[in-house]
C-alpha positions in Angstrom: 0.0 0.2 0.1 1.2 3.6 -1.2 1.5 6.3 1.8 -1.4 8.1 0.0 -3.7 4.8 0.5 -2.5 4.6 4.1 -3.3 8.3 4.9 -6.8 7.8 2.9 -7.8 4.5 4.7 -10.5 5.1 7.0 -9.5 2.8 9.9 -6.0 4.5 10.0 -7.7 8.0 10.0 -9.2 6.9 13.1 -6.1 5.4 14.9 -4.2 8.6 13.9 -7.1 10.9 15.6 -6.6 8.9 18.4 -3.2 8.9 19.0 -3.3 12.7 18.3 -5.3 13.2 21.7 -2.4 13.6 24.2 -3.6 11.5 27.2 -0.2 11.5 28.6 0.8 10.9 32.2 0.8 12.5 34.6 -2.3 14.8 35.4 -4.4 13.6 32.3 -7.1 15.6 31.0 -9.5 12.7 29.5 -12.4 14.9 28.1 -11.1 15.1 24.6 -10.5 11.3 24.8 -14.3 10.3 26.1 -15.6 12.6 23.1 -13.9 10.9 20.4 -14.7 7.5 22.3 -18.6 8.7 22.1 -18.5 9.7 18.3 -17.0 6.0 17.7 -19.9 4.6 19.6 -22.5 6.8 17.6 -20.5 5.5 14.3 -21.3 2.2 15.5 -24.8 3.0 16.3 -24.0 1.4 19.6 -24.9 2.3 23.1 -22.1 4.1 25.3 -21.7 4.6 29.1 -19.4 7.1 30.7 -18.8 5.7 34.4 -16.6 7.6 37.2 -16.0 4.5 39.4 -13.3 6.5 41.5 -13.1 10.3 40.8 -15.0 12.7 38.0 -11.6 13.3 36.5 -11.3 9.3 35.9 -13.8 8.4 33.1 -14.3 4.7 32.3 -16.0 4.8 28.6 -17.9 1.3 27.9 -19.5 0.8 24.5 -22.3 -2.2 24.4 -23.0 -4.6 21.7 -25.7 -6.8 23.1 -25.8 -10.1 22.4 -28.5 -12.4 21.0 -28.5 -14.5 24.3 -27.7 -11.6 27.0 -28.0 -13.6 30.0 -24.7 -15.2 28.9 -21.4 -14.1 30.5 -20.4 -11.6 28.9 -17.4 -10.5 26.9 -15.1 -7.4 28.0 -12.5 -6.1 25.4 -10.3 -3.9 27.5 -7.9 -1.2 26.5 -6.5 1.8 28.5 -6.5 5.5 27.5 -3.4 6.9 29.0 -0.1 6.9 27.5 3.4 7.3 29.4 5.2 10.6 29.2 7.6 11.6 26.5 10.8 13.6 25.8 9.8 15.3 22.5 13.9 16.3 21.9 14.6 12.4 21.6 12.0 11.7 18.9 12.3 12.1 15.2 8.8 13.0 14.8 6.3 14.9 17.3 5.0 12.7 19.8 1.5 13.4 19.2 1.6 14.1 15.7 0.8 10.5 14.1 2.8 11.3 11.2 3.5 8.3 8.8 6.9 7.9 7.0 7.4 6.8 3.5 7.7 3.0 4.8 4.0 3.1 6.4 5.1 3.7 9.7 3.0 5.8 12.2 5.0 7.5 14.9 3.0 8.6 18.1 3.0 7.7 22.1 0.5 4.9 22.4 1.1 3.3 18.8 2.0 0.1 20.6 1.0 0.3 24.1 -2.0 0.4 23.7 -4.4 2.7 21.7 -3.8 0.5 18.9 -5.9 -2.2 20.4 -8.6 0.2 21.4 -9.6 1.3 18.0 -8.6 -2.4 16.6 -11.6 -3.3 18.6 -13.9 -1.0 17.1 -12.4 -1.7 13.5 -13.1 -5.0 13.8 -16.7 -4.4 15.4 -17.3 -2.1 12.3 -16.5 -4.7 9.8 -18.5 -7.4 11.7 -21.9 -5.3 12.2 -21.3 -4.4 8.0 -21.2 -7.9 7.4 -24.5 -8.6 9.5 -23.0 -10.7 12.1 -24.6 -10.9 15.6 -22.9 -11.9 18.7 -24.0 -14.6 20.9 -22.8 -13.3 24.1 -23.0 -9.4 24.8 -19.6 -7.6 23.8 -18.2 -4.5 26.4 -15.4 -2.1 24.9 -14.0 -0.8 27.8 -11.7 2.3 27.7 -10.1 2.7 31.3 -7.9 5.6 32.5 -4.4 5.6 34.6 -3.3 1.9 33.6 0.2 3.4 32.9 0.4 4.6 37.1 -1.2 1.4 38.2 -4.9 1.3 37.6 -6.1 2.4 41.1 -8.6 4.5 40.2 -9.3 2.9 37.0 -9.9 -0.7 36.6 -9.2 -1.6 40.1 -12.2 0.7 41.4 -14.5 -0.6 38.4 -14.3 -3.9 39.0 -15.7 -3.3 42.8 -18.8 -1.3 41.1 -22.4 -2.6 41.0 -22.0 -1.5 37.2 -19.5 -4.1 36.7 -21.4 -6.6 38.5 -24.2 -6.3 36.1 -21.9 -6.6 33.4 -21.7 -10.4 34.3 -18.3 -10.8 32.7 -17.3 -14.1 31.8 -14.1 -13.2 30.0 -11.5 -10.6 29.3 -9.2 -9.8 26.6 -6.6 -7.1 27.3 -3.5 -5.9 26.0 -0.5 -8.4 25.5 3.2 -7.1 24.1 5.0 -6.3 21.1 6.6 -9.0 19.1 9.8 -8.4 17.2 9.3 -11.8 15.4 6.7 -13.2 13.6 5.3 -15.2 17.0 2.7 -13.2 18.9 2.9 -13.2 23.0 -0.1 -13.9 24.7 -0.2 -13.2 28.4 -2.2 -15.9 30.7 -0.6 -14.5 34.4 1.5 -11.8 35.8 4.0 -11.7 38.5 3.1 -10.2 41.7 4.0 -6.4 42.4 5.9 -6.1 46.0 7.5 -2.9 47.0 8.8 -2.6 50.2 11.4 0.0 52.5 13.9 -1.7 54.8 15.0 1.0 57.5 18.1 0.2 59.2 19.0 1.9 62.9 22.3 1.4 64.7 25.3 2.9 66.5 26.4 6.5 65.2 29.7 8.2 65.9 33.2 9.1 64.1 34.1 7.5 60.8 37.7 6.2 62.1 35.9 3.6 64.5 35.1 -0.1 64.0 31.6 0.8 65.7 29.4 -2.4 66.3 25.9 -2.7 65.4 25.7 0.1 62.9 23.2 0.6 60.1 25.4 0.1 57.5 26.5 -3.3 58.2 23.0 -4.3 58.7 21.9 -2.7 55.6 25.0 -4.7 53.9 23.8 -8.0 55.3 20.4 -7.9 53.8 21.6 -6.5 50.5 23.7 -9.4 50.1 21.2 -11.9 50.7 19.0 -10.2 48.4 21.4 -10.0 45.7 22.4 -13.7 46.0 18.9 -14.3 45.3 18.7 -12.1 42.6 21.7 -13.7 41.1 19.8 -17.1 41.5 17.3 -15.7 39.2 19.7 -14.7 36.7 21.2 -18.2 36.3 17.9 -19.8 36.1 17.3 -17.5 32.9 20.6 -18.6 31.4 20.4 -22.0 32.2 16.7 -22.5 30.6 16.0 -20.9 27.2 12.4 -22.1 27.5 12.0 -19.3 30.2 11.0 -15.9 30.0 11.3 -12.8 32.1 8.0 -13.3 33.5 9.0 -16.7 35.1 11.4 -15.6 37.6 11.5 -13.3 40.4 13.1 -9.8 39.7 14.7 -7.6 43.0 16.1 -4.4 42.5 17.3 -1.6 44.5 15.6 1.5 43.7 16.2 3.9 46.4 18.8 4.5 49.0 19.1 7.0 51.5 20.8 8.0 54.9 24.2 9.8 56.2 25.4 13.3 56.5 28.9 13.4 55.7 31.9 10.9 55.0 33.6 11.0 58.4 30.4 10.3 60.2 28.8 7.2 60.8 24.8 7.6 60.4 22.8 6.2 63.0 20.1 5.4 60.0 19.8 4.1 56.5 16.7 3.2 54.4 16.6 1.3 51.2 13.7 0.6 48.8 13.0 -2.3 46.7 11.2 -3.5 43.7 10.2 -7.2 43.7 8.0 -8.9 41.1 7.3 -12.5 42.2 7.3 -15.3 39.8 3.6 -17.1 40.1 5.4 -20.1 41.1 6.9 -18.3 44.2 5.2 -19.5 47.6 4.3 -16.0 49.0 4.0 -16.9 52.4 7.7 -18.5 52.5 8.9 -16.0 50.6 7.8 -13.1 53.0 9.0 -15.3 55.9 12.4 -15.2 54.0 12.4 -11.5 54.0 11.7 -11.3 57.6 14.3 -13.8 58.7 16.9 -11.8 56.8 16.3 -8.9 58.7 16.5 -10.8 61.9 19.5 -12.2 61.0 21.2 -8.7 60.4 20.5 -7.5 63.9 18.2 -5.3 66.1 16.8 -2.2 64.7 15.8 -3.3 61.1 12.2 -2.4 60.2 10.5 -4.0 57.0 7.4 -2.0 55.7 5.7 -2.9 52.5 4.5 -0.4 50.2 2.8 -2.7 47.9 2.1 -6.4 48.3 -0.5 -7.8 45.7 -1.8 -11.0 46.6 -1.6 -14.2 44.7 -4.0 -14.5 41.8 -4.1 -17.7 40.0 -3.0 -17.7 36.1 -5.9 -18.1 33.6 -6.3 -21.6 32.4 -5.1 -22.4 28.9 -6.6 -25.9 28.5 -10.1 -27.4 27.8 -11.6 -26.4 30.9 -11.4 -22.8 29.6 -14.0 -22.5 26.9 -12.7 -19.1 25.9 -9.1 -20.1 25.3 -10.3 -23.0 23.1 -12.6 -20.6 21.2 -9.2 -18.0 21.1 -7.1 -20.9 19.9 -9.7 -22.1 17.4 -9.5 -19.1 15.9 -5.6 -18.2 15.9 -4.9 -21.9 14.6 -7.6 -20.8 11.9 -5.5 -18.0 11.1 -2.0 -19.7 10.9 -0.8 -17.3 14.1 2.2 -18.5 15.9 1.2 -17.4 19.8 4.0 -18.3 22.5 2.1 -18.0 26.2 4.0 -16.3 28.6 3.7 -14.6 32.1 3.7 -10.8 31.5 6.8 -9.7 33.3 5.2 -6.5 34.1 1.9 -5.5 34.8 -1.7 -4.7 33.3 -5.3 -4.4 33.9 -6.0 -7.9 33.6 -4.6 -8.7 37.2 -7.8 -6.8 38.7 -10.1 -9.0 36.4 -8.5 -12.4 37.9 -8.7 -11.0 41.3 -12.6 -11.5 40.5 -12.2 -15.0 39.2 -12.8 -13.9 35.7 -10.2 -15.6 33.0 -8.4 -12.9 31.3 -5.6 -13.0 28.5 -3.6 -10.3 27.6 -3.1 -10.3 23.6 -1.8 -7.1 20.8 -1.6 -8.2 17.4 1.5 -6.8 16.8 4.6 -8.9 15.2 7.6 -8.1 13.4 7.9 -4.8 14.9 10.7 -3.3 17.1 9.9 -2.9 20.7 9.2 0.8 21.4 6.9 0.5 24.3 7.6 3.5 26.4 10.6 4.2 24.5 11.4 6.9 21.9 10.0 7.1 18.6 7.5 4.4 19.4 5.7 3.4 16.1 3.3 1.1 14.4 3.2 0.2 10.8 0.2 0.8 9.1 0.1 -2.8 7.6 0.4 -4.2 10.9 -2.2 -2.4 12.4 -4.8 -3.2 9.8 -3.7 -6.8 9.9 -4.8 -6.6 13.7 -8.2 -5.6 12.6 -8.5 -8.8 10.7 -7.2 -11.2 13.5 -9.8 -9.5 15.8 -12.5 -9.9 13.0 -11.8 -13.7 14.0 -11.1 -13.6 17.5 -14.0 -11.8 18.8 -16.7 -13.7 16.9 -15.1 -16.9 18.3 -15.1 -15.6 21.6 -18.7 -14.0 21.6 -20.1 -17.6 20.3 -17.9 -19.5 23.1 
């Protein structure tokens, strides 16, 4: 397809219009985004609701396509409307211009993560409606805020509402990941997010002395234990090529504070760690190990959790899950190569799974340089359009499961 044809394609026009709305964190103004999505619902002749589960500034837009058997558990096609910050001077195109180059690459924040998925759902539905297709199960296309900052005032609150309960959701489809090969990634689980603060109290005094029971020695002890554990996870990845990053636990020291000057032993140090626990980890035993290391370091070591997500069971990818069977049948018919993995980061699917609803993360993006959260994020127009074709097969299969 030529540049002119890409620019004149109606689905590409819609996608580019969405990309030009700067729903960039922090302090997002979602007003223009909501109006855009309302227009899309109107063009599809589908009802739309805007709900505010947390704050008036945090809208959730939900477009409904009622099924022929609305009493059946519904399908939710979810995406988030916010995007991460940009550094314009690092981009070769304006981050919210949605420029298309001669090769067909569309440049804008959100092309891969994940405005593409939201309008691809709509593009597939537009084509399915035009063909006369009627879903058996009701389909909800949801657009939620604030996923990029944890979703606490978005999906996390939506699933607690009476509105969500009335939706009677039986399955959720959400974002996956960009693939640089011809194999699509599919998320069936997510690692648990744990963040904790360690406070080390100890003897202070002159820097020339070998003082007992210092905060620095205690910090060093626990840090060594966590570093050893981190190394064990690196070894697992190195030894087993079948493992992905989502299959191991990551440990990272992210903040360190304390001390006043070089010749004074301080009475206090504070360290903050980010952990992403593999779904195979016994969380009770792991927390006990952390607390044991703190005790071994000596008196005056305090452990404070900043975030401690509970264990959430992975979505089953077997015959017991009719939605997985339907998804796999669609992907097989299309000849797609799909590789199920544990999401190494975090998406809104975890809130859905916490409600006992199976959820899969899937973005139809392959053979594309990974630029999620990076400069010059882009998506090729042909990859975008092919994604609509993929959803045109997956959505009917899910709705008729």
